[in-house]
C-alpha positions in Angstrom: 52.2 -45.3 -5.8 51.8 -48.9 -6.9 48.1 -51.2 -7.7 47.0 -52.4 -4.7 48.0 -55.6 -6.3 51.0 -55.3 -6.7 51.4 -53.7 -2.7 49.5 -57.0 -1.8 51.6 -59.2 -3.5 54.6 -58.2 -3.0 53.9 -57.5 1.3 52.9 -61.5 1.0 56.2 -62.1 -0.5 58.2 -60.9 2.2 55.9 -62.5 4.7 56.6 -65.9 3.3 60.5 -65.0 2.3 61.8 -62.7 4.7 59.7 -63.9 7.9 62.2 -62.0 10.7 61.6 -58.6 9.3 59.5 -56.4 11.0 57.5 -54.4 7.8 56.6 -51.1 8.3 55.0 -49.7 5.0 56.0 -45.8 4.9 54.0 -45.1 1.6 52.5 -42.1 2.8 52.7 -41.6 5.9 53.4 -38.5 8.1 53.2 -39.3 11.5 56.2 -38.8 14.2 58.7 -42.1 13.4 58.4 -43.3 17.2 54.5 -43.1 17.0 54.7 -45.0 13.3 57.1 -48.0 14.9 54.7 -48.1 18.2 51.8 -48.4 15.8 53.6 -51.7 14.0 54.3 -53.1 17.5 57.9 -52.3 17.6 60.3 -50.4 20.4 63.8 -48.7 19.8 65.8 -51.6 20.2 63.8 -53.7 17.1 65.7 -53.7 13.5 63.1 -53.2 10.8 62.2 -53.0 7.3 60.6 -49.8 5.7 58.9 -50.2 2.6 57.8 -47.7 0.2 55.9 -48.0 -2.9 56.8 -45.8 -6.0 54.3 -46.2 -9.2 55.7 -45.0 -12.1 53.4 -45.3 -14.9 50.7 -47.8 -16.4 51.2 -47.6 -20.4 48.9 -49.3 -22.9 51.0 -52.3 -24.8 49.3 -52.5 -28.3 47.6 -49.9 -30.3 44.3 -51.5 -29.7 44.3 -51.0 -26.1 41.4 -49.6 -24.4 40.0 -49.5 -21.3 38.0 -52.8 -22.3 40.6 -54.6 -24.0 44.2 -55.3 -24.9 46.9 -54.8 -22.2 48.4 -52.3 -19.9 51.9 -52.8 -18.0 52.4 -50.8 -14.9 56.2 -49.9 -13.8 57.2 -48.9 -10.6 60.0 -49.6 -8.0 59.8 -50.4 -4.7 62.1 -49.1 -1.7 63.3 -50.9 0.7 64.7 -49.5 4.0 67.1 -52.0 6.0 67.0 -50.2 9.3 68.7 -50.9 12.6 69.4 -48.9 15.9 72.6 -47.1 15.6 75.8 -48.4 17.4 79.5 -49.4 16.4 79.6 -51.7 13.5 76.2 -51.1 12.5 77.2 -51.7 8.7 77.6 -55.6 9.1 74.2 -56.5 10.2 72.3 -53.8 7.8 74.2 -54.9 4.7 74.1 -59.2 6.2 70.2 -58.5 5.8 70.3 -56.2 2.7 72.2 -59.0 0.8 69.4 -61.8 2.2 66.8 -59.6 1.0 68.2 -59.2 -2.5 68.8 -63.0 -2.6 65.0 -63.5 -2.3 64.1 -61.0 -4.9 66.6 -61.4 -7.5 65.1 -63.1 -10.4 61.8 -63.7 -9.2 58.2 -63.7 -10.5 55.9 -63.0 -7.5 52.5 -64.1 -9.0 52.6 -61.7 -12.3 55.0 -59.6 -11.0 58.3 -59.4 -13.2 61.4 -58.0 -10.7 63.4 -56.6 -13.4 66.5 -54.8 -11.5 67.8 -54.4 -7.9 70.2 -52.0 -7.1 73.0 -52.7 -4.0 72.2 -51.2 -0.7 73.1 -47.8 -0.7 74.0 -45.9 2.7 75.0 -42.3 1.0 72.7 -39.2 2.1 69.7 -38.8 0.2 69.8 -42.4 -1.3 67.9 -43.6 2.2 66.3 -42.6 5.3 67.8 -39.9 7.2 66.9 -40.1 11.1 68.3 -37.2 13.2 69.6 -39.9 15.6 69.2 -43.6 17.1 69.1 -45.7 13.6 71.1 -46.2 10.5 69.7 -47.6 7.2 70.6 -48.5 3.9 68.2 -48.6 0.9 67.4 -51.0 -1.8 65.4 -50.4 -5.1 63.4 -52.8 -6.8 62.0 -52.2 -10.1 58.8 -54.2 -11.3 56.7 -54.5 -14.1 53.1 -56.0 -14.2 51.0 -56.9 -17.3 47.5 -56.0 -16.9 45.5 -58.0 -19.5 41.9 -56.9 -20.3 
């Protein structure tokens, strides 16, 4: 999982730059989906943005780095799942929202978090959330790095 700092900065960025998105943090959630959505104040007909923070590694930058001096680099990814209630033509609103989200993150520096790469939206099985019925989604993967100077 990404650091608390990265999580809070990205959550603030989304709230400010994507105010129409209903964000549901899916990190470490094992509840029934309807309970998760209900706890977020959402109903079945709402669109939403699922977010999962995927920490990758934290590594020292420099040979003299230790717990009290130097620099560590956190590298990770954030999966954004653009979800809509299923209906004919559902790909269009998902792609429209995904493009807005990608445009918001592309080339950004969120505080001292550098967005290094983005994937286009992917609908394929195994690359996005899979639902038994009722919802369709596409996922975007955002890679980032953040330096911690001690």
